[in-house]
C-alpha positions in Angstrom: 62.3 -68.5 213.1 64.3 -65.2 213.6 66.9 -65.3 216.3 65.8 -63.6 219.5 66.2 -63.9 223.3 63.0 -66.0 223.6 64.1 -68.6 221.1 67.5 -68.8 222.8 65.9 -69.3 226.2 63.5 -71.9 224.9 66.5 -73.8 223.3 68.3 -73.8 226.6 65.3 -75.0 228.5 64.6 -77.8 226.1 68.1 -79.0 225.0 70.5 -77.6 227.5 68.8 -77.4 230.9 72.3 -77.4 232.6 72.8 -73.9 231.1 69.8 -72.1 232.7 67.5 -71.8 235.7 64.1 -70.2 236.0 63.2 -68.5 239.3 59.5 -68.4 239.8 59.4 -67.3 243.4 59.2 -63.6 244.2 59.0 -60.7 243.9 62.7 -60.1 244.0 64.0 -56.5 244.1 66.8 -56.2 241.6 67.6 -52.6 242.7 68.5 -54.1 246.2 70.9 -56.6 244.6 68.6 -59.5 245.3 68.8 -61.1 241.9 72.6 -60.9 241.7 72.8 -62.2 245.3 71.0 -65.4 244.3 73.3 -65.8 241.3 76.3 -65.2 243.5 75.4 -68.3 245.5 75.5 -70.3 242.2 78.7 -68.8 241.0 80.4 -69.8 244.3 79.6 -73.3 243.4 81.0 -73.0 239.9 77.6 -72.5 238.2 77.0 -69.8 235.6 73.5 -70.3 234.3 71.3 -67.9 232.4 68.8 -67.0 235.1 65.3 -65.9 234.3 63.5 -64.2 237.2 59.7 -64.3 236.7 58.7 -61.9 239.5 60.7 -58.7 240.0 60.0 -55.1 240.8 60.8 -51.9 239.0 62.9 -49.0 240.4 59.7 -47.5 241.6 59.0 -50.7 243.6 56.1 -51.8 241.5 55.7 -55.3 239.8 57.5 -55.4 236.4 55.1 -56.6 233.6 57.5 -59.2 232.3 60.6 -61.0 233.6 64.3 -60.2 234.1 67.2 -62.3 232.6 70.8 -62.3 233.9 73.7 -64.2 232.5 72.8 -64.5 228.8 76.5 -64.8 228.0 77.8 -66.2 231.2 79.7 -69.1 229.6 81.5 -69.8 226.3 79.2 -72.7 225.8 76.2 -70.4 225.6 77.9 -68.6 222.7 78.6 -72.0 221.1 74.9 -73.0 221.5 73.9 -69.7 220.0 76.1 -70.4 217.0 74.6 -73.9 216.7 78.0 -75.6 217.0 78.2 -79.4 217.4 79.3 -80.6 220.9 82.8 -81.4 219.7 83.2 -77.9 218.4 82.1 -76.2 221.6 85.6 -75.3 222.7 87.2 -71.9 223.1 89.2 -72.5 219.9 86.1 -73.8 218.0 84.1 -70.8 219.1 86.9 -68.4 218.1 87.2 -70.0 214.7 83.4 -69.7 214.1 83.5 -66.1 215.3 86.3 -65.3 212.8 84.4 -67.0 210.0 81.4 -64.9 210.7 83.4 -61.7 211.0 83.8 -61.9 207.2 80.2 -62.8 206.5 78.2 -59.6 206.8 74.6 -59.7 205.7 72.2 -56.9 204.8 69.4 -56.6 207.3 65.8 -56.8 206.3 63.2 -54.1 207.1 59.7 -55.3 208.1 56.5 -53.3 208.8 56.1 -52.0 212.3 52.8 -53.9 212.6 54.8 -57.2 212.1 57.6 -56.4 214.5 57.3 -58.1 217.9 59.0 -55.2 219.7 56.3 -52.8 218.5 53.5 -54.8 220.3 53.4 -52.1 223.0 54.4 -48.5 222.8 54.8 -46.0 225.7 55.6 -42.4 224.9 57.2 -39.6 226.9 54.8 -38.8 229.7 53.6 -42.4 229.9 56.8 -44.0 230.9 60.0 -43.0 232.8 63.3 -44.6 234.0 61.8 -45.7 237.3 59.3 -47.9 235.3 62.2 -50.2 234.3 63.5 -53.1 236.5 66.8 -51.3 237.1 69.3 -53.2 239.3 72.4 -53.0 241.4 75.0 -55.8 241.7 77.5 -54.7 244.3 77.4 -53.3 247.8 78.5 -49.8 246.9 77.0 -49.4 243.5 75.3 -46.0 243.5 71.5 -45.8 243.9 68.8 -45.8 242.7 70.0 -48.3 240.1 71.4 -49.1 236.7 70.4 -50.4 233.3 72.7 -51.8 230.7 72.3 -52.7 227.0 73.7 -52.1 223.5 73.3 -48.5 222.4 72.8 -47.7 218.7 73.5 -44.3 217.1 73.9 -43.2 213.5 77.1 -41.5 212.2 76.2 -37.9 211.2 78.6 -38.1 208.2 78.0 -41.6 206.8 74.7 -42.6 208.2 76.2 -45.9 209.4 74.7 -47.5 212.5 77.1 -48.0 215.5 76.5 -50.6 218.2 78.2 -50.6 221.6 77.4 -51.7 225.2 76.8 -49.0 227.8 75.4 -48.6 231.2 73.2 -45.8 232.5 73.0 -44.6 236.1 69.3 -43.8 236.7 69.3 -40.7 238.9 65.6 -39.8 238.9 62.4 -40.8 237.0 63.3 -38.3 234.3 67.1 -38.4 234.3 70.0 -40.8 233.7 73.6 -40.5 232.8 75.9 -42.6 230.6 79.7 -42.9 230.6 81.0 -42.9 227.0 84.5 -44.3 226.7 86.8 -43.3 223.8 85.2 -45.4 221.2 83.1 -44.8 218.1 80.1 -43.4 220.0 82.5 -40.9 221.8 83.7 -39.8 218.4 80.2 -39.4 217.0 79.1 -37.3 220.0 82.2 -35.1 219.7 81.6 -34.4 216.0 77.9 -33.7 216.7 78.8 -31.2 219.4 81.3 -29.4 217.0 78.4 -29.0 214.6 76.2 -27.4 217.3 74.0 -30.4 217.8 73.0 -30.5 221.4 71.3 -33.9 221.5 72.0 -37.1 219.5 69.2 -39.6 218.8 69.9 -43.0 220.2 68.2 -46.3 221.0 69.1 -48.9 223.6 68.3 -52.6 223.4 67.3 -54.5 226.5 67.1 -58.1 225.5 68.0 -59.9 222.3 69.8 -63.0 221.1 73.2 -63.8 222.6 74.8 -63.3 219.2 73.4 -59.8 218.9 75.0 -59.0 222.3 78.3 -60.4 221.0 78.2 -58.3 217.9 77.7 -55.2 219.9 80.8 -56.1 222.0 83.1 -56.1 218.9 85.2 -53.3 217.7 84.7 -53.5 213.9 86.0 -50.8 211.6 84.6 -47.3 211.2 83.6 -48.1 207.6 81.3 -51.0 208.7 77.6 -50.6 209.3 77.1 -52.5 212.5 73.6 -53.7 211.7 75.2 -55.5 208.7 78.0 -56.7 211.0 75.5 -58.0 213.6 73.7 -59.9 210.8 76.9 -61.6 209.9 77.6 -62.7 213.5 74.0 -63.9 213.9 74.3 -65.9 210.6 71.1 -64.4 209.2 69.7 -60.9 208.3 68.9 -58.9 211.3 65.2 -57.9 211.2 64.7 -54.1 211.6 61.6 -51.9 211.7 60.9 -48.2 211.9 61.3 -46.4 215.2 58.4 -44.5 216.7 60.2 -41.2 217.1 62.2 -41.0 213.8 60.4 -43.5 211.6 62.5 -45.1 208.8 65.3 -42.5 209.4 66.3 -44.6 212.5 65.6 -48.4 212.3 65.4 -50.5 215.4 65.8 -54.3 216.0 62.4 -55.8 215.4 62.9 -58.9 217.4 64.3 -57.3 220.6 62.4 -57.5 223.8 62.6 -53.8 224.6 63.9 -50.9 222.6 64.2 -47.5 224.3 64.3 -44.4 222.2 65.9 -41.2 223.4 68.5 -38.5 223.2 72.1 -38.2 224.5 73.2 -34.7 225.4 76.4 -33.5 223.9 76.6 -30.6 226.5 74.7 -31.4 229.7 76.5 -33.4 232.4 75.5 -34.9 235.7 76.9 -37.3 238.3 77.4 -41.0 237.6 78.7 -43.7 239.9 80.4 -45.2 241.7 79.9 -48.6 240.1 81.9 -51.8 239.5 83.4 -51.9 236.0 84.2 -55.0 234.0 87.7 -55.1 235.7 85.7 -55.8 239.0 87.0 -52.6 240.6 84.8 -49.7 241.6 85.0 -46.9 239.1 84.9 -43.5 240.8 82.1 -41.0 240.5 82.3 -38.6 237.5 80.3 -36.1 235.5 78.8 -37.8 232.4 76.4 -37.2 229.5 72.7 -36.9 230.4 70.2 -39.2 228.6 66.5 -38.7 228.3 63.9 -41.3 227.3 61.1 -40.4 224.8 59.6 -43.7 224.0 59.7 -47.4 225.0 58.9 -50.2 222.5 58.1 -53.5 224.1 56.9 -57.0 223.4 54.1 -58.5 225.4 55.4 -59.7 228.8 58.9 -58.4 227.9 62.1 -60.1 229.1 64.4 -57.3 230.3 68.1 -58.2 230.1 70.3 -57.3 233.1 74.0 -57.5 233.0 76.2 -58.4 235.9 79.2 -56.5 234.8 82.4 -58.6 234.8 80.6 -61.9 234.8 80.1 -62.5 231.1 82.2 -63.7 228.2 81.2 -61.2 225.6 84.5 -59.3 225.8 86.6 -62.5 226.0 85.2 -63.9 222.8 85.0 -60.5 221.0 88.5 -59.3 221.8 90.2 -62.6 221.3 88.5 -63.3 218.0 88.9 -59.8 216.5 92.5 -59.5 217.7 93.3 -62.8 216.1 91.6 -61.7 212.8 93.7 -58.5 212.8 97.0 -60.3 213.5 96.4 -63.0 210.9 96.3 -60.2 208.2 100.1 -59.8 208.7 101.3 -62.9 210.6 100.0 -66.3 209.3 101.7 -68.0 212.2 99.2 -66.7 214.7 97.0 -69.4 216.3 94.4 -69.1 219.0 94.2 -65.9 221.1 93.0 -66.0 224.7 91.8 -62.7 226.1 92.5 -64.1 229.5 91.9 -61.1 231.7 91.2 -57.4 231.4 93.9 -55.8 229.1 95.7 -59.1 228.9 96.1 -61.6 226.0 97.9 -64.9 225.5 98.7 -65.4 221.8 99.7 -68.7 220.2 102.3 -68.0 217.6 104.8 -69.7 215.3 107.5 -67.2 214.5 109.4 -67.7 211.3 112.4 -65.4 211.9 114.1 -63.8 214.9 112.2 -60.6 215.8 108.8 -61.8 214.6 107.4 -61.9 218.1 108.2 -58.2 218.8 106.7 -57.1 215.5 103.6 -59.2 216.1 103.2 -57.8 219.6 103.6 -54.3 218.2 100.6 -54.9 215.9 98.7 -56.5 218.8 99.1 -53.3 220.8 97.6 -51.4 217.8 94.3 -53.0 218.7 93.7 -50.2 221.2 93.2 -49.5 224.8 91.8 -52.9 225.7 95.3 -54.5 225.4 98.3 -53.9 227.5 100.0 -57.2 228.6 100.8 -59.9 226.0 102.1 -63.4 226.6 103.2 -65.3 223.5 103.4 -69.1 223.4 104.4 -71.7 220.9 101.9 -73.6 218.7 102.3 -76.7 221.0 100.9 -74.7 224.0 97.2 -74.2 224.4 96.7 -70.6 225.4 93.4 -71.5 227.1 95.2 -73.9 229.5 97.0 -71.7 232.0 98.9 -74.7 233.4 100.5 -75.1 229.9 101.2 -71.4 229.6 103.0 -71.3 232.9 104.9 -74.5 232.0 106.1 -72.7 228.9 107.1 -69.6 230.8 108.9 -71.8 233.4 110.9 -73.8 230.8 111.3 -71.5 227.8 111.8 -68.0 229.1 115.1 -66.3 229.8 113.7 -63.2 231.4 116.8 -61.1 230.6 116.1 -61.6 226.9 112.5 -62.5 226.5 110.6 -60.2 228.9 110.3 -56.5 228.2 108.0 -53.5 228.7 106.2 -51.8 225.9 106.1 -48.2 227.0 103.8 -45.3 226.2 100.5 -47.3 225.7 97.3 -45.2 225.8 95.0 -46.1 228.7 91.2 -46.2 229.3 90.0 -43.4 231.6 88.7 -45.8 234.2 91.6 -48.3 234.1 92.8 -48.8 237.7 96.5 -48.3 236.9 95.8 -45.1 234.9 94.1 -43.6 237.9 97.2 -44.2 240.0 99.3 -41.9 237.8 99.5 -38.2 238.2 98.2 -36.3 235.2 101.7 -35.3 234.0 102.7 -39.0 233.9 99.5 -40.1 232.4 100.4 -38.3 229.2 103.4 -40.7 228.9 101.0 -43.7 228.8 101.2 -47.0 230.5 103.7 -49.8 230.2 102.6 -53.2 228.9 104.3 -56.4 230.0 105.4 -58.7 227.2 106.6 -62.3 227.9 107.9 -64.1 224.8 107.8 -67.8 225.8 108.4 -69.1 222.3 111.3 -71.4 221.5 114.2 -69.6 219.7 113.9 -69.6 215.9 116.5 -71.6 214.1 118.1 -73.0 217.2 118.0 -76.5 218.7 115.7 -76.8 221.7 115.1 -79.7 224.0 112.4 -82.1 222.8 109.2 -82.6 224.8 108.7 -86.3 225.8 105.4 -88.2 225.2 104.5 -91.9 225.5 105.0 -94.0 222.4 101.8 -93.4 220.3 102.0 -96.9 218.9 101.9 -98.4 222.4 99.1 -96.0 223.5 97.0 -97.1 220.5 97.7 -100.8 221.3 97.0 -100.7 225.0 93.4 -99.7 225.3 91.9 -98.5 228.6 88.7 -100.5 228.3 90.6 -103.7 228.0 92.0 -103.4 231.4 89.7 -101.1 233.5 85.9 -101.2 233.3 84.1 -98.0 232.1 82.1 -97.9 235.4 85.4 -97.8 237.4 86.7 -95.0 235.2 83.6 -93.0 235.8 83.9 -93.6 239.5 87.4 -92.2 239.7 87.6 -88.6 241.0 89.2 -86.1 238.7 90.8 -84.5 241.7 93.1 -81.5 241.9 96.7 -81.4 241.0 99.4 -78.8 240.6 100.6 -80.6 237.5 97.9 -80.7 234.9 100.5 -79.5 232.5 102.7 -82.6 233.0 101.1 -84.8 230.4 99.4 -83.0 227.5 
């Protein structure tokens, strides 16, 4: 069975009910933030399920013909389940290792007839559908109205014909009008080159609802020489099924197993207002003038599952940036271990330097990854970068700040990065400063040994021989400020 959102939801419902919830009661109004409000109650209890809302309304206030899903990638475990990893491999390090393996395993997609493509079950053309017919949503109190939609956008490079995938959000302004902010990524470059050629509108599609691994692939920053349909096939572990679009036929292929695929055009010249909204950093991004988008067709399955994205509450970027950054670093530094993209613009890199100065050179390459990385913390191979208690233990016991902490100056910044907006324009040209903390032990020098219980004694004195399993289960895990103390 091809990988799609439905099969993923069915897998969670059957095999991993702790990972999802279905909300039958309604109708809920996503444009009033009601779906996210319900999820917020769960998040405050430490629950991050994939939530399927069976009864929701569109931006026009009418019943949506399908359902609405939030939180498809709300936890690392959902990515692991999407990969089909065994339970013991469903750790951040195991997920990162599998992602890296698939980065090298691109497949060629397969093209199927439109009549066999689930997404072509229903077709609404321009004049039959508009932006207000979608279940657009708002997530935060001051998100601009009427609402937003989010999903991977696909365009074709005008020079090479390669397909490019990237996540974007549109601000729906009116039934016939929406705007989209395009950051300085591949899509931004494609639009600029098209404008230079006198092209006023660039064809695009947007996918609302697909398998969790398709969404992960769209989050990754692969090379400009890579066709991202091929790349997505590699991440998904099978050829992505494609079919002809309604508007452009086989000149522009669309994912056949998506829930909804919108076809339209992005203007290279016309601009209109967008925002404010909450970006992935969880800060409000200010209002700006952005590219106008228009919809010309909507391909849908029967009873489609529209995917909503609560920005800042998913792990796509964490898995994508950490795995791809590690892949890039390993091409020059074999001592690189796990990489934890722990927070916006911040990575913790596990590294075994071979020579003095290796850390600075490795960090220099890490900053070449681009605007998504400013601050870098480097830890030894005996420190788990996904365990912040161990990271701070290493900083506290292995760092001489006068020698091992420095600022990497002149880093380029994202337009909507909060710290970039604090700078006046003349200073912005100088770039931002990235904090670097080298908490690795000095190479070639004697360093104090970490103490552990005698492993022979640990193997001989078995817990079950002294304390019953029932009593162990009864003990409360509890909170402690010293989880690092015995690793």
